[in-house]
C-alpha positions as MATLAB code, in Angstrom:
seq = 'XXXXXXXXXXXXXXXXXXXXXXXXXXXXXXXXXXXXXXXXXXXXXXXXXXXXXXXXXXXXXXXXXXXXXX';
ca = [
       0.000    0.000    0.000;
       1.326    3.391   -0.993;
       1.880    5.927    1.801;
       0.034    9.228    1.481;
       1.952   12.390    0.717;
       1.900   15.274    3.176;
      -0.403   17.152    0.816;
      -2.816   14.199    0.713;
      -2.783   13.921    4.527;
      -3.555   17.625    4.892;
      -6.346   17.351    2.322;
      -7.935   14.399    4.111;
      -7.653   16.032    7.544;
      -9.254   19.263    6.357;
     -12.107   17.357    4.748;
     -12.669   15.233    7.869;
     -12.626   18.246   10.205;
     -15.034   20.123    7.911;
     -17.454   17.197    7.847;
     -17.245   16.750   11.639;
     -18.155   20.432   12.025;
     -21.145   19.900    9.740;
     -19.927   22.497    7.269;
     -20.305   22.522    3.507;
     -17.357   23.688    1.446;
     -19.209   26.922    0.699;
     -19.759   27.617    4.401;
     -16.127   26.931    5.274;
     -14.957   29.098    2.402;
     -17.037   32.003    3.680;
     -15.700   31.591    7.236;
     -12.091   31.853    6.105;
     -12.632   34.306    3.225;
     -11.709   31.913    0.434;
     -13.518   30.599   -2.635;
     -15.351   27.286   -2.509;
     -13.376   26.248   -5.571;
     -10.098   26.683   -3.704;
     -11.391   24.669   -0.731;
     -12.299   21.936   -3.202;
      -8.803   21.967   -4.708;
      -7.238   21.738   -1.244;
      -9.488   18.813   -0.267;
      -8.597   16.996   -3.504;
      -4.872   17.561   -2.780;
      -4.587   19.637   -5.939;
      -3.575   22.772   -4.019;
      -1.511   23.181   -0.875;
      -2.890   25.687    1.630;
      -0.698   28.552    2.838;
       0.256   28.611    6.515;
      -2.113   31.539    7.071;
      -4.947   29.448    5.625;
      -4.004   26.518    7.864;
      -4.109   28.867   10.863;
      -7.607   30.075    9.924;
      -8.789   26.499    9.377;
      -7.379   25.368   12.725;
      -9.228   28.212   14.449;
     -12.540   27.330   12.765;
     -12.100   23.639   13.572;
     -10.968   24.251   17.176;
      -7.716   22.400   16.624;
      -4.065   23.111   15.898;
      -2.154   23.489   12.657;
      -0.070   20.525   13.798;
      -3.194   18.346   13.910;
      -4.092   19.392   10.365;
      -0.610   18.432    9.170;
      -0.637   14.953   10.669;
];
């Protein structure tokens, strides 16, 4: 079995945290002032979020950036 890349791990974690919070991509995008399309790209591991975006996501999810990275 192939190990996930860091980008894939981040993408999966963000998606899981968003779902646990009961948020749609559109709602999350609005909370962190980002387009829904960009959230989608991040969750598909097609874009890597900036550290400032990770910090905003961690705040919305009530977690740490470290948790989003692992």
